[in-house]
LOROVO-151302 format. One record per residue (C-alpha): residue in one letter; x, z, y. Coordinates in steps of 0.5 Angstrom, whole numbers, padded with zeros to 4 digits, always signed. Each point is the difference from the previous one (the first is absolute). Last residue first. Layout:
<rs>
aXZY/...
</rs>
This chain:
<rs>
x+0061+0077-0134/x-0007+0001-0001/x-0002-0007+0002/x+0005-0002-0005/x-0003+0003-0005/x-0007-0003+0002/x+0003-0007+0000/x+0002+0001-0007/x+0007+0001-0002/x+0004-0006-0004/x+0003+0002-0006/x+0008+0000-0001/x+0002-0005-0005/x+0003+0005-0006/x+0007+0002+0000/x-0001+0003-0008/x-0002+0006-0003/x-0004+0003+0006/x-0001+0007+0000/x-0007+0003+0003/x-0003-0002+0007/x-0007+0003-0002/x+0002+0007+0003/x+0001-0003+0007/x+0006-0002+0004/x+0007+0004-0002/x+0006-0004+0003/x+0004-0003-0006/x+0006+0005-0002/x-0002+0006-0004/x-0005-0005-0005/x+0002-0007+0001/x-0006-0004+0002/x+0001-0008+0000/x-0003+0001+0006/x+0001+0005+0006/x+0008-0001+0001/x+0002+0003+0007/x+0003-0005+0005/x+0003+0003+0007/x+0000-0004+0006/x+0006+0002+0004/x+0001+0003+0007/x+0008-0001+0002/x+0001+0004+0007/x-0005+0005-0001/x+0002+0002-0007/x-0005+0004-0003/x-0005-0005+0002/x-0002-0003-0007/x-0006-0004+0000/x-0005-0001-0006/x-0001-0005-0005/x-0003+0001-0007/x+0001-0005-0005/x-0004-0004-0005/x+0005-0004-0005/x+0000-0007-0003/x+0006-0002-0004/x+0005-0005+0004/x+0006+0003-0003/x-0001+0004-0006/x-0002+0007+0000/x-0001+0004-0007/x-0005+0005-0001/x+0000+0003-0007/x+0004+0006+0002/x+0004-0002+0007/x+0003-0007-0001/x+0004-0004+0006/x+0001-0007-0002/x+0006-0004+0002/x+0000-0004-0007/x+0008+0002-0001/x+0001+0005+0004/x-0006+0005-0003/x-0001+0005+0005/x-0003+0007-0003/x-0005+0004+0004/x-0001+0007-0002/x-0006+0005+0003/x+0003+0007-0001/x-0005+0003+0005/x+0006+0000+0006/x+0001-0007-0001/x+0005-0003-0005/x+0005-0006+0000/x+0004-0002-0006/x+0007-0001+0000/x+0001+0004-0006/x+0006+0004+0002/x-0001+0000+0007/x-0007+0003+0000/x-0002-0003+0006/x-0005+0004+0004/x-0007-0004+0002/x-0003-0005+0004/x-0003-0006-0003/x+0000-0003+0007/x-0006-0005+0002/x+0004-0005+0005/x-0004-0004+0005/x-0002-0007+0001/x-0006-0002+0005/x-0004-0006+0000/x-0006+0004+0002/x-0005-0002-0005/x+0006-0002-0005/x+0003+0006-0001/x+0007-0001-0003/x+0003+0006-0004/x+0008+0001-0001/x+0000+0005-0006/x+0005+0005+0001/x+0006+0004-0004/x+0004-0005-0003/x-0004-0006+0003/x-0006-0004-0003/x-0002-0006+0005/x-0006-0003+0003/x-0005+0005-0003/x-0007-0002+0002/x-0005+0003+0005/x-0007+0003+0001/x-0001+0005+0005/x-0002+0007+0001/x+0000+0002+0007/x+0003+0007+0004/x-0001+0000+0008/x+0003+0004+0005/x+0005-0005+0002/x-0001-0006-0004/x-0001-0005+0006/x+0005+0002+0004/x+0005-0001-0006/x-0002-0007-0001/x+0001-0001+0007/x+0007+0002+0000/x+0001-0004-0007/x-0003-0006+0004/x+0004+0001+0006/x+0007+0001-0005/x-0002-0007-0003/x-0001-0004+0007/x+0007+0003+0002/x+0003-0002-0006/x-0003-0007+0001/x+0002+0000+0007/x+0007+0002-0002/x+0001-0006-0005/x-0002-0005+0005/x+0004+0003+0006/x+0006-0001-0005/x-0001-0007-0002/x-0002-0002+0007/x+0007+0003+0003/x+0004-0004-0006/x-0004-0006+0002/x+0002+0001+0008/x+0007+0001-0002/x+0000-0007-0005/x-0004-0003+0006/x+0006+0002+0005/x+0005-0003-0005/x-0004-0007-0002/x+0000-0002+0007/x-0006-0005+0001/x-0005+0004+0003/x+0006+0003+0005/x+0001-0006+0003/x-0007-0002+0002/x-0005-0005-0002/x-0005-0003+0004/x-0008+0000-0002/x-0005-0004-0003/x+0005-0005-0002/x-0002+0000-0008/x+0007+0003-0002/x+0000+0005+0006/x-0007+0003-0001/x+0002+0001-0007/x+0006+0004+0001/x-0003+0004+0006/x-0006+0001-0005/x+0005+0003-0005/x+0003+0005+0005/x-0007+0002+0002/x-0001+0001-0008/x+0006+0004-0001/x-0003+0005+0006/x-0005+0002-0004/x-0007+0003+0002/x-0003-0005+0005/x+0004-0005-0003/x-0004+0000-0007/x+0000-0006-0003/x+0007-0003+0000/x+0004+0004-0005/x+0004-0004-0005/x+0001-0003-0007/x+0004-0005-0004/x+0000-0001-0008/x-0007+0004-0001/x-0001+0004-0006/x-0004+0005+0005/x+0003+0006-0003/x+0007-0003-0001/x+0001-0004+0007/x+0006-0005-0001/x+0004-0001+0006/x+0006+0001-0005/x+0000-0007-0003/x+0001-0002+0007/x+0007+0003+0001/x+0000+0006+0005/x+0002+0001+0007/x-0002-0007+0003/x-0007+0002-0001/x+0000+0006+0004/x-0003+0007-0004/x-0006+0004+0000/x-0001+0005-0006/x-0005+0001-0006/x+0002+0007-0003/x+0001+0000-0007/x-0005+0001-0006/x-0001+0005-0005/x-0005+0004+0004/x-0004-0006+0000/x+0000+0000-0008/x-0002+0007+0000/x-0006-0001+0004/x-0002-0007-0004/x+0000+0005-0007/x-0005+0005+0004/x-0004-0006+0002/x+0000-0003-0007/x-0002+0007-0003/x-0006+0001+0005/x-0005-0002-0005/x+0002+0004-0006/x-0004+0000-0006/x+0001-0008+0000/x+0007+0000+0001/x+0004-0005+0004/x+0007-0002+0000/x-0001-0007-0001/x+0000-0002+0007/x+0007+0004+0001/x+0003-0004-0005/x-0002-0007+0003/x+0003+0002+0007/x+0006+0003-0003/x+0001-0007-0004/x-0001-0004+0007/x+0005+0005+0004/x+0005-0002-0005/x+0004+0004-0005/x-0004+0006+0000/x-0005+0000-0006/x-0004+0006-0001/x-0002+0002-0007/x-0006+0004-0001/x-0002+0006-0005/x-0001+0005+0005/x+0007+0003-0001/x+0002-0007+0001/x-0003+0000+0007/x+0003+0007+0003/x+0007-0003-0003/x+0000-0007+0003/x-0003+0003+0007/x+0006+0006+0000/x+0005-0005-0002/x-0002-0006+0005/x+0005+0002+0006/x+0006-0001-0006/x-0002-0007+0000/x+0003-0001+0007/x-0006-0002+0005/x-0001-0007+0002/x+0001+0000+0008/x-0006-0001+0004/x+0002-0005+0006/x-0002-0001+0007/x+0002-0005+0005/x+0003-0001+0007/x+0002-0007+0001/x+0008+0000+0003/x+0004-0004-0004/x-0005-0006-0003/x-0004+0000+0006/x-0005-0006-0001/x+0000+0000-0007/x-0001+0008+0000/x-0005+0000+0005/x-0004-0005-0004/x+0000+0003-0007/x-0001+0007+0004/x-0006-0002+0004/x-0004-0003-0007/x+0002+0007-0004/x-0003+0004+0006/x-0006-0004+0001/x-0001+0000-0008/x+0001+0007+0000/x-0005+0002+0006/x-0005-0005-0004/x+0000+0004-0006/x+0000+0007+0003/x-0006-0002+0004/x-0004-0002-0006/x+0003+0006-0004/x-0003+0005+0005/x-0006-0004+0000/x-0001+0000-0008/x-0001+0008+0001/x+0005+0006+0000/x-0002+0007+0001/x+0005+0005+0002/x-0001+0007-0003/x-0004+0005+0004/x+0001+0006+0005/x-0005+0003+0004/x+0000+0004+0006/x+0008+0000+0002/x+0002+0003+0007/x+0001-0004+0006/x-0004+0006+0004/x-0004-0004+0004/x-0001-0007-0004/x-0001+0004-0006/x+0004-0005-0005/x-0003-0003-0006/x+0006-0001-0005/x+0002-0006-0004/x+0004+0000-0007/x+0005-0004-0003/x+0003+0001-0007/x+0005-0006-0001/x-0001-0006-0004/x+0003-0007-0002/x-0002-0007-0002/x+0006-0004-0001/x+0002-0007+0001/x+0002-0004-0006/x-0002-0007+0001/x-0007+0001-0003/x-0001+0006+0005/x+0001-0005+0006/x-0004-0005-0003/x-0006+0005-0001/x+0001+0003+0007/x-0001-0007+0003/x-0006-0002-0004/x-0003+0007+0002/x+0002-0002+0007/x-0004-0006+0000/x-0006+0003-0002/x+0000+0005+0005/x+0002-0005+0006/x-0006-0004-0002/x-0005+0006+0000/x+0003+0002+0006/x-0001-0007+0004/x-0007+0000-0003/x-0002+0007+0003/x+0004-0002+0006/x-0004-0006+0001/x-0007+0003-0002/x-0004+0000-0006/x-0001+0007-0002/x-0005+0001-0005/x+0005+0000-0005/x+0002+0007+0002/x+0007+0001-0004/x+0004-0004+0005/x-0003+0004+0006/x+0001+0007-0003/x+0007-0002-0002/x+0001-0001+0007/x-0003+0006+0003/x+0004+0004-0005/x+0007-0003+0001/x-0002+0002+0008/x-0002-0006+0004/x+0002-0003+0007/x-0005-0005+0002/x+0000-0007+0003/x+0008+0000+0002/x+0001-0004+0006/x+0007-0004-0001/x+0005-0003+0005/x+0006-0003-0004/x+0007-0001-0001/x+0001-0004-0006/x+0002-0001-0007/x-0001-0005-0005/x-0001-0001-0008/x-0002-0006-0004/x-0003+0000-0008/x+0000+0007-0002/x-0003+0001-0007/x-0006+0005+0001/x-0004-0004-0006/x-0005-0002+0005/x+0005-0004+0004/x+0004+0003+0005/x+0002-0002+0007/x+0004+0006+0003/x+0000+0003+0007/x+0005+0005+0003/x-0002+0002+0007/x+0004+0004+0005/x-0006+0004+0004/x-0001+0001+0007/x-0007+0003+0001/x-0007-0001+0003/x-0005+0006-0002/x-0006+0000-0004/x+0003+0004-0006/x+0007+0003+0001/x+0006-0003-0001/x+0005+0005+0003/x+0005-0003+0004/x-0003+0002+0007/x-0004+0006-0002/x+0002+0005-0006/x+0008-0001-0001/x+0001-0004+0007/x-0003+0005+0005/x+0002+0006-0005/x+0007-0001+0001/x+0004-0003-0006/x+0003+0003-0006/x-0006+0005+0000/x+0000+0007-0003/x-0007+0000-0003/x-0004+0007-0002/x-0006+0002-0004/x+0005+0000-0006/x+0007-0002+0002/x+0001-0008+0001/x+0007-0002+0002/x+0000-0006+0004/x+0007-0004-0001/x+0007-0002+0002/x+0000+0006+0005/x+0007-0003+0003/x-0003-0007+0000/x-0006+0002+0004/x+0004+0004+0005/x+0005-0006+0001/x-0006-0005+0001/x-0003+0004+0005/x+0006+0001+0004/x+0002-0007+0000/x+0004-0004-0005/x-0005-0005-0003/x-0007+0000+0003/x-0006+0004-0002/x-0006-0003+0002/x+0000-0007-0003/x+0004+0003-0006/x-0007+0004-0002/x-0004-0006-0002/x-0005+0003-0004/x+0000-0003-0007/x-0005-0006-0002/x+0000-0002-0007/x-0004-0006-0001/x-0003-0004-0006/x-0003-0007+0000/x-0003-0002-0006/x-0001-0007-0004/x-0006-0004-0001/x+0003-0006+0005/x-0005+0003+0005/x+0004+0006+0001/x-0004+0007-0002/x+0002+0006+0004/x+0004+0006-0001/x+0002+0006+0005/x+0005+0006+0000/x+0002+0005+0005/x+0006+0004+0001/x+0004+0006+0004/x-0006+0004+0002/x+0002+0007+0003/x-0006+0003+0001/x-0002+0002-0008/x-0005+0005+0000/x-0002-0002-0007/x+0005-0004-0004/x+0000-0008+0002/x-0003-0007-0001/x+0001-0004+0006/x-0005-0006+0002/x+0001-0008+0002/x-0006-0004+0000/x+0004-0006+0004/x-0002-0001+0007/x+0005+0003+0004/x+0006-0003-0004/x+0003-0004+0006/x+0007-0002-0001/x+0005+0003+0005/x+0004-0002+0006/x-0006-0003+0004/x-0004+0006-0001/x+0005+0005+0002/x+0001-0005+0007/x-0008+0001+0001/x+0002+0008+0000/x-0002+0005-0005/x-0002+0006+0004/x+0003+0007+0001/x-0003+0005+0004/x+0005+0003+0000/x+0008-0001+0001/x+0003-0002-0007/x+0005+0005-0002/x+0007+0000+0002/x+0000+0006+0004/x-0003+0004-0006/x+0007+0000-0003/x+0004+0002+0007/x-0006+0005+0001/x+0002+0003-0007/x-0004+0000-0006/x-0002+0007-0002/x+0004+0003-0005/x-0001-0001-0008/x+0006-0003-0003/x+0000+0002-0007/x+0006+0003-0003/x-0004+0003-0006/x+0001+0007+0002/x-0002-0001+0007/x-0006-0004-0002/x-0002+0005-0005/x+0001+0006+0004/x-0004-0003+0006/x-0006+0000-0005/x+0001+0007-0002/x+0000+0002+0007/x-0006-0004+0002/x-0004+0003-0006/x+0002+0007+0001/x+0003+0003-0006/x+0006+0004+0003/x-0002+0000+0007/x+0004-0004+0005/x+0006-0005+0001/x+0006+0005+0002/x+0006-0002+0003/x+0008-0001-0002/x+0002+0006-0003/x+0007+0000-0003/x+0005-0001-0006/x+0004+0002-0005/x+0001-0002-0007/x-0002+0004-0006/x+0004+0004-0005/x+0006+0001+0006/x+0007+0001-0002/x+0002-0008+0000/x-0003-0001+0007/x-0007-0004+0001/x+0000-0002+0007/x-0006-0002+0005/x-0006-0001-0003/x-0007-0001+0004/x-0006+0004+0000/x-0007-0002+0001/x-0006+0005+0000/x-0006+0001-0003/x-0003+0006+0002/x-0003+0006-0005/x+0006+0005+0003/x+0003-0004+0006/x-0002+0006+0005/x+0003+0005-0004/x+0006-0004-0001/x+0001-0001+0008/x+0008+0003+0000/x+0002-0006-0004/x+0007-0001-0004/x-0001-0005-0006/x+0002+0000-0007/x-0002-0007-0004/x-0004+0000-0006/x+0002-0006-0004/x-0003-0007+0000/x-0004-0004-0006/x-0006+0005+0001/x-0002-0003+0006/x-0004+0005+0004/x+0007+0003+0002/x+0001+0008-0001/x+0003+0003+0006/x+0004+0006-0001/x+0001+0005+0005/x+0005+0004+0005/x-0002+0003+0006/x-0002+0007-0003/x-0005+0004+0003/x-0003+0003-0007/x+0004-0002-0006/x-0004-0002-0006/x-0001-0007+0003/x-0006-0005+0000/x+0002-0007-0002/x+0000-0005+0006/x-0004-0006-0001/x+0001-0007-0001/x+0002-0007+0003/x+0007-0003+0000/x+0004-0003+0006/x+0005-0005-0003/x+0006+0000-0004/x+0003-0006-0003/x+0007+0002-0001/x+0006-0005-0001/x+0005-0001-0005/x-0001+0007-0003/x+0005+0003-0005/x+0002+0002-0007/x-0007-0001-0003/x+0000+0001-0008/x-0002-0005-0005/x-0004-0002-0006/x-0002-0006-0004/x-0006+0001-0004/x-0001+0004-0006/x-0007-0001-0004/x+0004-0004-0006/x+0005+0005-0001/x-0005+0006-0001/x-0001+0005+0005/x+0005+0006+0000/x+0003-0001+0007/x-0008+0000+0002/x-0001+0007-0003/x+0007+0003+0002/x-0001-0002+0007/x-0007+0003+0001/x+0002+0006-0003/x+0006+0001+0005/x-0005-0001+0006/x-0005+0005-0002/x+0006+0005-0002/x+0003-0001+0007/x-0007+0001+0003/x-0001+0006-0004/x+0006+0003+0002/x-0002-0001+0007/x+0003-0005+0005/x+0002+0003+0007/x-0005+0001+0005/x+0001+0001+0007/x-0006-0004+0003/x-0004+0002-0006/x-0002-0003-0006/x-0007-0002-0003/x+0000-0004-0007/x+0003-0007+0000/x-0004-0004-0005/x+0002-0002-0007/x-0004-0005-0004/x+0004-0001-0006/x+0000-0007-0003/x+0007+0000+0001/x+0004-0007+0001/x+0005-0001-0006/x+0007+0002+0000/x+0007-0004+0001/x+0006+0005-0002/x+0003-0004-0006/x-0001-0007+0004/x+0005+0003+0005/x-0003+0002+0007/x-0001-0005+0006/x+0003+0002+0006/x-0005-0001+0006/x+0000-0002+0007/x-0006+0001+0004/x-0004-0004+0005/x-0006+0006+0002/x-0007-0002-0001/x-0002+0007-0003/x+0005+0005+0002/x+0007+0001-0004/x+0003+0007+0000/x+0004+0000-0006/x-0005-0003-0005/x+0005+0001-0005/x+0001+0007+0002/x-0007+0002+0000/x-0002-0003-0007/x-0001-0007-0002/x+0001-0007+0003/x-0002-0007-0004/x+0003-0006+0002/x-0004-0006+0001/x-0006-0003-0005/x+0003-0007+0000/x+0007+0002+0002/x+0005-0006+0003/x-0004+0001+0007/x+0000+0008+0000/x-0006+0004+0002/x+0002+0007-0001/x-0005+0005-0003/x-0002+0007+0001/x+0000+0007-0004/x+0000+0007+0002/x-0006+0000+0004/x-0004-0002-0006/x-0007-0004+0001/x+0001-0004+0006/x+0007-0002-0002/x+0005-0002+0005/x+0002-0007+0002/x+0007-0001+0002/x+0002-0007+0003/x+0006-0003-0004/x+0007-0001+0000/x+0005+0001-0006/x+0006+0003-0001/x+0007-0002-0004/x-0002-0007+0002/x+0007-0001+0004/x-0003-0002+0007/x-0006+0006-0002/x+0006+0005-0001/x+0004-0002+0006/x-0006+0000+0005/x-0002+0007-0003/x+0007+0003+0001/x+0000-0003+0007/x-0007+0003+0002/x+0003+0007-0003/x-0003+0002-0007/x-0005+0006+0001/x+0001+0007-0002/x-0003+0003-0007/x-0006+0004+0002/x-0002+0007+0000/x+0006+0002+0004/x+0001+0008+0001/x-0004+0003+0006/x+0003+0001+0007/x-0005+0005+0003/x-0004-0003+0006/x+0001+0003+0006/x-0003-0007+0004/x-0002-0005-0005/x+0003-0007-0001/x-0001-0007+0002/x-0007+0002+0003/x-0002-0005+0005/x-0004+0004+0006/x-0007-0001-0001/x-0001+0007-0001/x+0004+0002+0007/x-0006-0003+0004/x-0004+0006-0002/x+0004+0004+0006/x-0002-0005+0006/x-0001+0003+0006/x+0007+0004-0001/x+0004-0006-0001/x+0007+0003-0002/x-0002-0001-0008/x+0000-0008+0002/x+0007+0000+0003/x+0003+0004-0005/x-0003-0004-0006/x+0002-0007+0004/x+0007+0003+0001/x+0003+0001+0007/x+0004-0003+0005/x+0001+0000+0008/x+0006-0004+0001/x+0007+0003+0003/x+0004-0005-0004/x+0002+0006-0005/x-0007+0001-0001/x-0001-0007-0002/x+0006+0000-0005/x-0003+0006-0003/x-0007-0003-0001/x+0003-0006-0003/x+0003+0004-0005/x-0006+0004-0002/x-0004-0006-0001/x-0007+0002+0001/x+0000-0003+0007/x-0005+0001+0007/x+0003-0002+0006/x-0002+0004+0006/x-0001-0003+0007/x-0001+0004+0007/x-0005+0000+0005/x+0002+0004+0006/x-0005+0005+0002/x-0005-0001+0006/x+0001+0003+0007/x-0002-0006+0003/x+0006+0001+0005/x+0005-0002-0005/x-0004-0006-0002/x+0000-0002+0008/x+0008+0002+0000/x+0002-0005-0005/x+0003+0003-0006/x-0006-0002-0005/x+0003-0007-0001/x+0007+0002-0001/x-0003+0005-0006/x-0004-0006-0002/x+0006-0004-0001/x+0004+0005-0003/x-0005+0002-0005/x-0001-0007-0002/x+0007-0002-0001/x+0001+0006-0004/x-0005-0002-0005/x+0002-0007+0000/x+0007+0002-0002/x-0002+0005-0005/x-0005-0006-0003/x+0006-0005+0000/x+0005+0006-0003/x-0005+0001-0006/x+0000-0008-0001/x+0007-0001+0000/x+0001+0006-0005/x-0006-0004-0005/x+0004-0006+0001/x+0006+0003-0002/x+0006+0000+0005/x+0007-0002-0003/x+0001-0004+0007/x-0005+0001+0005/x-0007-0003+0000/x-0002-0001+0007/x-0005+0005+0003/x-0005-0003+0005/x-0003+0005+0005/x+0003-0002+0007/x-0001-0007-0001/x-0007+0000-0003/x-0001-0004-0005/x+0000+0004-0006/x-0003+0006+0004/x-0007-0004+0000/x-0004+0006+0001/x-0007+0000-0003/x-0004+0006+0003/x-0005+0004-0004/x-0005+0003+0006/x-0005+0002-0006/x-0006-0002+0005/x+0002-0007+0000/x-0001-0001-0008/x+0005-0006-0001/x+0006+0004-0002/x-0004+0005-0005/x-0003-0007-0004/x+0008-0002+0001/x+0002+0006-0004/x-0005-0001-0005/x+0002-0007-0002/x+0007+0002+0000/x-0002+0006-0005/x-0002-0005-0004/x+0005-0005+0000/x+0005+0005-0001/x+0008-0001+0000/x+0001-0006+0004/x-0006+0001+0005/x+0003+0007+0001/x+0007-0002+0001/x-0003-0005+0005/x-0004+0005+0004/x+0005+0005+0000/x+0005-0005+0004/x-0006-0002+0004/x+0000+0007+0003/x-0007+0004-0001/x+0000+0004+0006/x-0006+0006+0000/x-0004+0002+0006/x-0005+0003-0005/x+0000+0004-0006/x-0007+0004-0002/x-0005-0006-0002/x+0002+0001-0007/x+0004-0007-0003/x+0007+0003+0002/x-0001+0006-0005/x-0002-0005-0006/x+0006-0005+0002/x+0004+0006-0001/x+0005-0003-0005/x+0001-0007+0002/x-0001+0001+0007/x+0005+0007+0000/x+0005-0005-0004/x+0000-0005+0005/x+0002+0004+0006/x-0005+0002+0005/x+0001+0001+0008/x-0005+0005+0003/x-0002+0001+0007/x+0000+0007+0004/x-0003+0005+0004/x+0003+0007+0000/x+0000+0005-0005/x+0004-0003-0005/x+0001+0005-0006/x-0007+0003+0000/x-0003-0007+0001/x-0006-0001+0005/x-0002-0008+0000/x-0001-0003+0007/x-0004-0006+0000/x-0002-0003+0007/x+0007-0001+0002/x+0000-0007-0003/x+0004-0004-0004/x-0004-0006-0002/x+0000-0003+0008/x-0005-0006+0000/x+0004-0007+0000/x+0006-0003+0003/x+0004+0006+0002/x+0006-0002+0004/x+0004+0006-0001/x+0003+0004+0006/x-0005+0006+0002/x-0001+0002-0007/x-0005+0006+0000/x-0006-0004-0003/x+0005-0002-0006/x+0000-0006-0004/x+0008-0001+0000/x-0001-0007+0003/x+0005-0006-0003/x+0003-0003+0006/x+0007+0001-0001/x+0001-0005-0006/x+0004-0001-0006/x+0001-0007-0004/x+0003+0000-0007/x+0003-0006-0003/x+0001+0000-0007/x+0007-0001-0004/x-0001+0000-0008/x+0006+0001-0005/x-0001-0002-0007/x+0003+0004-0005/x+0000-0004-0007/x-0003+0003-0006/x-0003-0006-0003/x-0007+0002+0002/x+0003+0001+0008/x+0002+0007+0002/x-0002+0001+0008/x+0005+0002+0006/x-0002+0002+0007/x+0002-0002+0007/x-0005+0001+0006/x+0002-0003+0006/x-0001+0002+0007/x-0004-0004+0006/x-0003+0003+0007/
</rs>
């Protein structure tokens, strides 16, 4: 049966276009029930009489039909293995797909789980359930009517099937169909049409065997709640927002909350370099981290400066209203920033509406309640940027000292905090597995097990290289190829070789794991790798981008085993000038897999004369020439405090922590990886001018360098920032004979001035924008780590297509789809970095739990009320607070013993008596862990030297006062043993 669907669409020019489409209706679509005697069932029954759920309002067997909003709002309820025999209409499925891709994916996972008995009924193509849109009927009303029509048809259809004498003789109760909808109007119409109907909340509360399922209900409002006065201004309607944005009266951007001050945030707007500053509860107006918001810019006379006050929200309770103390706290903060000097003020605005919410699931803990047996509680997120959330739960006692997940449902004007609901518990607070799970969830790292569909595309074991494979590849098994990696590395991406040629030149080869051979475009394995984007490294744990069979076995270039590789081979002279280059797919057999330390020892041992040792010495010599050449071109040598943990193999807790050591072999490998990446980038950009996957590092704006320039100037050094070459030369000159760590600290500061490097598509930018500032390279890409980066797989495919080693395909050459992939890769790469840092912080806290250590350090920054101190031994950075009660009249900080610290804004120093603290001064501090806040443990830094009476930690009688900040003294081995 055929019908016509008509609808209109407005074109970009404002014309109305009438579109007519054929729509086919059928009479052979099955209902999916094992009770049915009429439908032709072409598959296993999905609606069965085996599952009977007890409801106090529907005391008979029944199937459930869901409407769209129930799916969108109550997906956490649906994911619980409670509801069975659920009918999902295609009307609902299509609406969910249109409104939320993430919920659509979660719903599909439930549908594909055969044990759940969720049946998709194609009501839009069934002749008895198709609803044609009536004149003047909205699309939403038409869909509601279609859902009611399908529910009514199901109930009638099944009733007819069960009316037979055979069924009646069986003594079974007739199964009915219940519609769940949270739309009051839709429920009223359903009742008028004799359809069994209930709201999702009423139905869940009626499930006598599952009382705790109520906790997972989406909470738009709380029952029996007193109507409090509005605490926030109303949001503009979507129509008003779009109108304001179109006429440029409003600005749109992504909201970023402050981690240090809960009353402050920033909106990233394209036309404003530093974004729009937002201050005060009313101006923040219920925006949550990541939301796309509309901002009204305030007049310039009302602009203010970012606050330097650290404000953390104190304990509050579920029915709490702002105390006078908190209101005064907010007023004091706003008064201070609004009286800031004009030079420090920045564009300031207020949020007037939400364009798009970016709410997600949040990890955290329940705050203990003062009221016994209450169901209303405050959830405190692990991420300080997220506001506290009001939830209802009947299992608070069980959830105390547990990490739990909560999601936000709404944020009414009259509520200080958003409303949400409990999703699930992760495990005990402080447990290593639980805390790692929190890190992965909070940084949106995909870490579930690879699905059976993904694993089905892996090679069948045992896997061997065939004669056909050898014929298609260059055989390099006889070359003395070796790999050099960190200790314990199992996903070995790269290997190297260098050999002398008869003409006196050298042949150098970089051989990269040929992952793209095993991951073919468009299959489930490829899509999963693209979605993950990168391997994530936590302390003692790795979240692979590809299944372990590839990452640690078939693709890993382990020693003594034949492996597929993609080789980049150069002929160079003895001055490291590239004479020729070639690329080919190859078969290699690494002669040895070494650590950086082992390779360094081989190079340094003059008695070693084997081919591997000779190859490494050539590579090391050439690498030093290549590095000097890069430095002369303006490449930057940056630094960051990095540490390495020794982890207990059973408990996975840190046993020892130390700063990472860098050897010549680290630099050797890095130089040839850089050379390979640049060489491949030049080649694919020439072959694919519009769709090459490249990586660029934008030059930072001059204002980014302000902290660096000021800090260096205070130490008597001028840092030039006009070009990378000038900056590099300036950094080289920042050397102090009495402070060997000074240059490293200057380079750490420089690293923090940098922009984020990003992936992009060659056709999206002009060639002069391809530049990589940090490397001083005109063009760059990532080719050398395809086991752990999807960008490298994309580059491998482009390179293979260009040399005829593999065929091209449509998506490879599509600029738009590749740009979307690059956006995801940039996001995943950033989140992986943040997750890695969070893991280091977690393990550092575990290491210092129950310990106190005195360590040598340096002042990195001098702030108004604190010193930022760097501990080189551990690569740690922390804050040493010059705590005290501020006397508002003179701006001084006083401790209880009347120790006075005076901050000099001109030279950024802190003075206490005759002790003066400058940036980069050496200090000795005592480190310990403060566990008073169970969710946010932090390292406490206390001053040991220079000694300030009444402030420094008392150690021994000999530790008298020090007139200046002297270099810290080394501890004897005996002292260290005592400690």
